[in-house]
TORTOR-579829 format. One line per 8 residues: number of its first residue (from 0); for each residue x negated, z, y of N, C-alpha, C. Coordinates in nm, 4 decimals. Example, Ala and Ser with C-alpha at 12.3 -4.5 7.8 and 13.67 -1.06 7.14 Angstrom:
BEGIN
0> -1.3190 0.7800 -0.5690 -1.2300 0.7800 -0.4500 -1.3200 0.7800 -0.3300 | -1.2850 0.7080 -0.2250 -1.3670 0.7140 -0.1060 -1.2900 0.7870 0.0030
% end
This chain:
BEGIN
0> 0.8788 -0.4202 -0.6482 0.8104 -0.3333 -0.6032 0.9712 -0.4910 -0.4812 | 1.0109 -0.4232 -0.4132 1.1034 -0.5608 -0.3003 1.0494 -0.5767 -0.2260 | 1.0355 -0.7296 -0.2576 0.9196 -0.8417 -0.1132 0.8243 -0.8590 -0.1145 | 0.7434 -0.7921 -0.2371 0.5805 -0.7968 -0.2238 0.5107 -0.8942 -0.1172 | 0.5866 -1.0114 -0.0610 0.5103 -1.0860 -0.0389 0.5720 -1.1060 0.1514 | 0.6654 -1.0254 0.1477 0.6530 -0.9424 0.2757 0.7157 -1.0544 0.3137 | 0.8031 -1.1706 0.2793 0.8360 -1.3011 0.3542 0.9221 -1.2251 0.4449 | 1.0151 -1.1225 0.4040 1.0743 -1.0525 0.5124 1.0899 -0.9839 0.5927
8> 1.1285 -0.9929 0.7546 1.1249 -0.8260 0.8160 1.1564 -0.7096 0.7893 | 1.0172 -0.6039 0.7971 1.1141 -0.4311 0.7235 1.2249 -0.4587 0.8436 | 1.3214 -0.4495 0.8093 1.3961 -0.3992 0.8448 1.5520 -0.2222 0.7841 | 1.4126 -0.1421 0.6954 1.4824 -0.0274 0.6688 1.5597 0.0157 0.5808 | 1.6052 -0.1564 0.5408 1.7386 -0.1350 0.4174 1.6581 -0.0309 0.2729 | 1.7720 0.0701 0.2138 1.6991 0.1610 0.0920 1.6539 0.0450 0.0118 | 1.4358 0.0919 -0.0221 1.4289 -0.0042 -0.1503 1.3271 -0.0946 -0.0657 | 1.3629 -0.0768 0.0823 1.2322 -0.2084 0.1262 1.1910 -0.1642 0.2446
16> 1.0674 -0.2213 0.2921 0.9748 -0.2388 0.3406 0.9619 -0.1026 0.4579 | 0.9089 0.0540 0.4407 0.9235 0.1352 0.5741 0.8132 0.0914 0.6614 | 0.8179 0.0125 0.7676 0.6834 0.0224 0.8474 0.6817 0.0848 0.9629 | 0.6027 0.2208 0.9836 0.6016 0.2815 1.0284 0.5408 0.2873 1.1893 | 0.5489 0.2785 1.3807 0.4578 0.2404 1.4345 0.3609 0.3294 1.4419 | 0.2435 0.2643 1.4529 0.1410 0.4349 1.4384 0.0161 0.3444 1.5500 | -0.0104 0.4686 1.5637 -0.1016 0.4238 1.7380 -0.2080 0.3715 1.6628 | -0.2699 0.2823 1.7565 -0.4579 0.2196 1.7005 -0.3894 0.1287 1.5900
24> -0.2710 0.0601 1.5185 -0.3003 -0.0381 1.4718 -0.2336 -0.1504 1.4609 | -0.2824 -0.2078 1.4593 -0.2056 -0.3286 1.4672 -0.1386 -0.4412 1.3461 | -0.0274 -0.4188 1.4013 0.0327 -0.5559 1.2165 0.0869 -0.6254 1.3010 | 0.0541 -0.7493 1.1683 0.0685 -0.8913 1.2208 0.1371 -1.0136 1.0420 | 0.1291 -1.0569 1.0539 0.2362 -1.1589 0.9074 0.1008 -1.2982 0.8925 | 0.0794 -1.2496 0.7776 -0.0014 -1.4578 0.8135 0.0229 -1.4704 0.7227 | -0.0629 -1.6320 0.6612 0.0754 -1.7886 0.5642 -0.0356 -1.7060 0.4419 | 0.0808 -1.6957 0.3307 0.0414 -1.6581 0.2367 -0.1221 -1.7769 0.1669
32> -0.1767 -1.7106 0.1106 -0.3152 -1.8297 0.0722 -0.2297 -1.9084 0.0145 | -0.2352 -1.9164 -0.0851 -0.1033 -2.0773 -0.1942 0.0078 -2.0788 -0.1948 | 0.0942 -2.0234 -0.1024 0.2536 -2.0541 -0.1214 0.3124 -2.0432 0.0309 | 0.3918 -2.1716 0.0682 0.4052 -2.1474 0.2283 0.5579 -2.1162 0.2683 | 0.6174 -2.0493 0.1356 0.6788 -1.9418 0.1469 0.6641 -1.7970 0.1412 | 0.5760 -1.7791 0.1714 0.5664 -1.6440 0.1282 0.4683 -1.5895 0.2306 | 0.4547 -1.4988 0.3163 0.3654 -1.4341 0.3262 0.1909 -1.3404 0.2974 | 0.1725 -1.3051 0.3857 0.0797 -1.1639 0.4515 0.1036 -1.0536 0.5098
40> 0.0110 -0.9282 0.4624 0.0563 -0.8724 0.6188 -0.0657 -0.8269 0.6489 | -0.1050 -0.8530 0.7769 -0.2458 -0.7965 0.8129 -0.2514 -0.7092 0.9059 | -0.3431 -0.6010 0.8807 -0.3187 -0.4895 0.9657 -0.4990 -0.4683 1.0082 | -0.4801 -0.4220 1.1434 -0.6155 -0.4127 1.2340 -0.6456 -0.3266 1.2759 | -0.7083 -0.2200 1.2619 -0.7881 -0.0727 1.3011 -0.9294 -0.0536 1.4089 | -0.8547 0.0020 1.4741 -0.9978 0.0100 1.6054 -1.0738 0.0933 1.6043 | -1.1012 0.2071 1.4989 -1.2497 0.2695 1.4876 -1.1953 0.4360 1.5277 | -1.0800 0.4617 1.5344 -0.9652 0.5941 1.5420 -0.9247 0.6136 1.4184
48> -0.9012 0.8227 1.4292 -0.8360 0.8654 1.2881 -0.6918 0.7907 1.2659 | -0.7170 0.7399 1.1611 -0.5610 0.7059 1.1114 -0.5469 0.7752 0.9997 | -0.4843 0.9219 0.9780 -0.3773 1.0027 0.8599 -0.3006 0.8826 0.7963 | -0.2304 0.8018 0.8860 -0.1224 0.7654 0.7577 -0.1079 0.5983 0.8699 | -0.0599 0.5297 0.7754 -0.0992 0.4305 0.8679 0.0316 0.3337 0.8324 | 0.1996 0.4104 0.7993 0.2845 0.3696 0.8230 0.3704 0.2761 0.7382 | 0.2833 0.2209 0.6791 0.3394 0.1512 0.5277 0.3774 0.1502 0.4394 | 0.5221 0.2105 0.3317 0.5526 0.2367 0.2903 0.6696 0.2315 0.2104
56> 0.7417 0.2054 0.0505 0.7941 0.1124 -0.0347 0.8583 0.2314 -0.0966 | 0.9867 0.2708 -0.0555 1.0481 0.3534 -0.2047 1.0346 0.3276 -0.3306 | 1.0389 0.3599 -0.4474 1.0962 0.3423 -0.5930 1.2216 0.3746 -0.6420 | 1.1845 0.2931 -0.6932 1.3071 0.3830 -0.8908 1.2614 0.3263 -0.9665 | 1.1650 0.3326 -1.0685 1.1006 0.3142 -1.1339 1.1494 0.3647 -1.2599 | 1.1097 0.3318 -1.4554 1.2238 0.3982 -1.5184 1.0964 0.4438 -1.5479 | 1.1492 0.5827 -1.6290 1.0166 0.6019 -1.7223 0.9123 0.5334 -1.8251 | 0.8003 0.4984 -1.7804 0.6874 0.4352 -1.8474 0.5718 0.4594 -1.8284
64> 0.4660 0.3209 -1.8784 0.4146 0.3234 -1.7812 0.3784 0.1301 -1.7805 | 0.3222 0.1199 -1.6161 0.4178 0.0409 -1.5422 0.2252 -0.0289 -1.4768 | 0.2128 -0.1148 -1.4323 0.1255 -0.1517 -1.3852 0.1613 -0.2230 -1.2360 | 0.0671 -0.2051 -1.1325 0.0861 -0.2615 -1.0140 -0.0126 -0.3847 -0.9875 | -0.0301 -0.4457 -0.9509 -0.1099 -0.5224 -0.9069 -0.0389 -0.6104 -0.6986 | -0.1611 -0.7655 -0.7040 -0.1760 -0.7300 -0.5824 -0.2293 -0.8659 -0.5433 | -0.2461 -0.8590 -0.4140 -0.3852 -0.9334 -0.3631 -0.4104 -0.8615 -0.1929 | -0.5927 -0.8332 -0.1476 -0.6067 -0.8284 -0.0292 -0.7261 -0.8849 -0.0357
72> -0.7621 -0.8789 0.1242 -0.8516 -1.0036 0.1644 -0.9072 -0.8859 0.3114 | -1.0287 -0.9041 0.3334 -1.0284 -0.7312 0.4417 -1.1597 -0.8896 0.4396 | -1.1934 -0.7523 0.6219 -1.3301 -0.8350 0.7505 -1.3600 -0.7755 0.7642 | -1.4599 -0.6793 0.7683 -1.5626 -0.5478 0.8585 -1.4300 -0.4264 0.7163 | -1.3782 -0.3877 0.6976 -1.3007 -0.2298 0.7070 -1.3729 -0.2209 0.6314 | -1.3430 -0.0224 0.7218 -1.4819 0.0174 0.7607 -1.3398 0.1804 0.7452 | -1.3700 0.1980 0.6013 -1.3034 0.3974 0.6156 -1.4120 0.4270 0.4822 | -1.4043 0.6000 0.5733 -1.4618 0.7075 0.5006 -1.4559 0.6506 0.3281
80> -1.3710 0.5955 0.2872 -1.3813 0.5918 0.1169 -1.2534 0.5330 0.0518 | -1.2663 0.4408 0.1938 -1.1761 0.2860 0.2030 -1.0288 0.2831 0.2364 | -0.9224 0.2042 0.1769 -0.8196 0.1560 0.1357 -0.7108 0.1778 0.0192 | -0.6749 0.2903 -0.0157 -0.5262 0.2322 -0.1086 -0.4338 0.2306 -0.0695 | -0.3673 0.1707 -0.2085 -0.2241 0.2153 -0.2194 -0.2311 0.3198 -0.3262 | -0.1276 0.4025 -0.2649 -0.1403 0.5716 -0.3474 0.0644 0.5246 -0.4163 | 0.0224 0.5931 -0.5679 0.1533 0.5917 -0.5998 0.1907 0.7342 -0.6196 | 0.3215 0.7779 -0.5546 0.4060 0.9567 -0.5920 0.4930 0.8746 -0.5916
88> 0.5357 1.0411 -0.6621 0.6080 1.1265 -0.7038 0.6961 1.2420 -0.6559 | 0.8385 1.1261 -0.6454 0.9278 1.2656 -0.5340 0.9305 1.3902 -0.6916 | 0.8849 1.5026 -0.6511 0.9662 1.6317 -0.7809 1.0856 1.6891 -0.7106 | 1.2021 1.7646 -0.7580 1.3034 1.8915 -0.7753 1.2558 1.9338 -0.6307 | 1.1532 2.0195 -0.6223 1.0894 2.0864 -0.5273 1.0846 1.9731 -0.3695 | 1.0566 1.9114 -0.3537 1.0759 1.8000 -0.2543 0.9498 1.7474 -0.2264 | 0.8542 1.8088 -0.2785 0.7150 1.7728 -0.2668 0.7139 1.6389 -0.3833 | 0.6246 1.5809 -0.3197 0.5587 1.4131 -0.3740 0.4496 1.4636 -0.4237
96> 0.4244 1.4351 -0.5390 0.2528 1.4232 -0.6695 0.2429 1.3291 -0.6650 | 0.1149 1.2829 -0.6847 0.0356 1.1952 -0.7226 0.0914 1.0894 -0.8805 | 0.0224 0.9809 -0.9131 0.1104 0.9209 -0.9792 -0.0362 0.7873 -1.0026 | -0.1244 0.7896 -0.8965 -0.2194 0.6350 -0.8972 -0.2521 0.6691 -0.7439 | -0.4084 0.5538 -0.8164 -0.3939 0.5032 -0.6790 -0.4993 0.3677 -0.6576 | -0.4606 0.2790 -0.5627 -0.6028 0.1135 -0.6997 -0.7274 0.1947 -0.6039 | -0.8420 0.0895 -0.6401 -0.9434 0.1140 -0.5873 -0.9258 0.0602 -0.4605 | -1.0380 0.1278 -0.3928 -1.1218 0.2235 -0.2269 -1.1191 0.0700 -0.2231
104> -1.0290 -0.0434 -0.1259 -1.0804 -0.1263 0.0012 -1.1731 -0.1578 0.0396 | -1.2454 -0.2283 0.1011 -1.3242 -0.1913 0.2091 -1.4602 -0.2884 0.2135 | -1.4860 -0.3115 0.2923 -1.6247 -0.4219 0.3234 -1.5399 -0.6052 0.4295 | -1.5772 -0.6156 0.3584 -1.5637 -0.7536 0.3406 -1.5429 -0.8707 0.2149 | -1.4127 -0.9283 0.2817 -1.4486 -0.9998 0.0719 -1.3155 -1.1093 0.1513 | -1.2813 -1.2514 0.0781 -1.1980 -1.2907 0.0743 -1.0969 -1.2565 -0.0422 | -0.9617 -1.3354 -0.0632 -0.8676 -1.2754 -0.1534 -0.8861 -1.2215 -0.2758 | -0.8641 -1.1480 -0.3457 -0.9379 -1.0554 -0.4741 -0.7997 -1.0096 -0.4833
112> -0.7534 -1.0060 -0.6296 -0.6614 -0.9407 -0.7171 -0.7008 -0.8032 -0.7321 | -0.6046 -0.6918 -0.7469 -0.6289 -0.5692 -0.7128 -0.5313 -0.5249 -0.8342 | -0.5304 -0.4378 -0.9613 -0.4101 -0.3259 -1.0164 -0.4690 -0.2084 -1.0274 | -0.3392 -0.1424 -1.0623 -0.3770 -0.0022 -1.1228 -0.2412 0.0205 -1.2165 | -0.2950 0.1008 -1.3533 -0.2037 0.1343 -1.4485 -0.1672 0.3018 -1.3836 | -0.0421 0.2361 -1.4638 0.0294 0.4618 -1.3962 0.1300 0.4540 -1.5084 | 0.1535 0.6095 -1.5065 0.2792 0.6369 -1.6230 0.3789 0.7108 -1.4925 | 0.5100 0.6709 -1.5140 0.5923 0.7427 -1.4708 0.6768 0.8132 -1.5374
120> 0.6525 0.9722 -1.5191 0.7171 1.0623 -1.6526 0.8666 1.0464 -1.6553 | 0.8341 1.1275 -1.8358 0.9882 1.0610 -1.8549 1.1230 1.2270 -1.7306 | 1.0434 1.2893 -1.6740 1.1614 1.3991 -1.5927 1.0477 1.4612 -1.4686 | 1.1530 1.4608 -1.3547 1.0905 1.4552 -1.2274 1.0742 1.3645 -1.1910 | 1.1181 1.2901 -1.2066 1.0756 1.1377 -1.1698 1.1575 1.0683 -1.0846 | 1.2237 1.0951 -1.0302 1.3271 0.9888 -1.0221 1.3198 0.8342 -0.9094 | 1.2590 0.9059 -0.7630 1.1751 0.8348 -0.6479 1.0583 0.7901 -0.6453 | 1.0405 0.7651 -0.6175 0.8402 0.7264 -0.6442 0.8040 0.6600 -0.5130
128> 0.7196 0.6497 -0.4169 0.6618 0.5697 -0.3541 0.5731 0.5603 -0.3682 | 0.5554 0.4256 -0.2704 0.4106 0.3663 -0.2388 0.3623 0.3095 -0.1516 | 0.2273 0.3429 -0.0908 0.1754 0.3759 0.0599 0.0387 0.3854 0.0379 | 0.0213 0.2023 0.1552 -0.0945 0.2519 0.1623 -0.1811 0.3612 0.2832 | -0.3050 0.4079 0.2322 -0.3065 0.4871 0.3134 -0.3993 0.5356 0.3138 | -0.5170 0.6291 0.3487 -0.6713 0.5642 0.3430 -0.7089 0.6645 0.2051 | -0.8496 0.6180 0.1589 -0.9018 0.7433 0.0582 -0.9033 0.8791 0.0434 | -0.9884 0.9656 0.1129 -0.9773 1.0143 0.1455 -0.8501 1.1158 0.2324
136> -0.9283 1.2111 0.2595 -0.8326 1.2998 0.3129 -0.8856 1.4130 0.4494 | -1.0707 1.4160 0.4081 -1.1615 1.4352 0.5240 -1.0767 1.3685 0.6832 | -1.1449 1.4575 0.8100 -1.1019 1.3850 0.8946 -1.1613 1.2298 0.8625 | -1.3301 1.2362 0.8455 -1.4460 1.1355 0.8929 -1.3404 0.9617 0.7853 | -1.2379 1.0275 0.6761 -1.2239 0.9697 0.5963 -1.0719 0.9148 0.6838 | -1.0301 0.9414 0.7429 -0.8827 0.8801 0.8478 -0.9993 0.7669 0.9733 | -1.1602 0.7824 1.0041 -1.1445 0.6935 1.0632 -1.1565 0.5233 1.0465 | -1.0679 0.4148 1.0229 -1.0319 0.4098 1.0192 -1.0881 0.2156 1.1394
144> -1.1348 0.1229 1.0549 -1.2217 0.0069 1.1513 -1.1982 -0.1787 1.0463 | -1.1774 -0.2491 1.1067 -1.1394 -0.4383 1.0810 -0.9718 -0.4698 1.0256 | -0.9973 -0.5289 0.9518 -0.8940 -0.5545 0.9460 -0.9174 -0.5945 0.7921 | -0.7788 -0.6143 0.7142 -0.7481 -0.5953 0.5515 -0.6054 -0.6594 0.5875 | -0.5782 -0.7532 0.5129 -0.4379 -0.8356 0.4760 -0.3875 -0.8228 0.2917 | -0.3097 -0.8224 0.2577 -0.2081 -0.8462 0.1458 -0.1065 -0.9267 0.0714 | -0.1222 -0.9400 0.0311 0.0100 -0.9573 -0.0649 0.0666 -1.0103 -0.1965 | 0.1266 -1.0958 -0.2469 0.1610 -1.0646 -0.3788 0.2019 -0.8459 -0.5107
152> 0.2249 -0.8959 -0.3642 0.2347 -0.7075 -0.4232 0.3395 -0.6699 -0.5575 | 0.3495 -0.6000 -0.6766 0.4771 -0.5825 -0.7831 0.3524 -0.4608 -0.8745 | 0.5125 -0.4866 -0.9353 0.4460 -0.4003 -1.0043 0.5916 -0.4234 -1.1576 | 0.5453 -0.4007 -1.2403 0.5827 -0.5129 -1.3819 0.5599 -0.3318 -1.4629 | 0.6790 -0.3395 -1.5716 0.6763 -0.2326 -1.7046 0.6207 -0.3002 -1.7795 | 0.5024 -0.1758 -1.8480 0.4072 -0.2406 -2.0174 0.4423 -0.2218 -2.1258
% end
């Protein structure tokens, strides 16, 4: 992951953060909980339907076993099935196939580590996407309110 502590502005460079403006989502940056030279991305939601959150990074991971790690904090975060970091694989057909998703983040909690292990297949997965999304796809799952922050996102080969 490029700039997993959100220290640089999202400038749309290839394989950097893509931050698309989304109605009813306020995005800002917080100081990192322990390191002055790093930041955290904070998102505030107002209870509206938010099927797309607009935070994504394209990746070029080698085939094999990997682990996504990071930290999150939340304040009154409610969504039908929480918010997840979802990893997807771009197939030759142009479709995105799921690789993994983190446990749903919701409620109120201080800085907490999270991780998910996943496998990048040997073929038909040369580009991946890491996206922050609602955990479910039903209409009620996309109604999001509260605040969540993320930092220290990283992917390591196992």
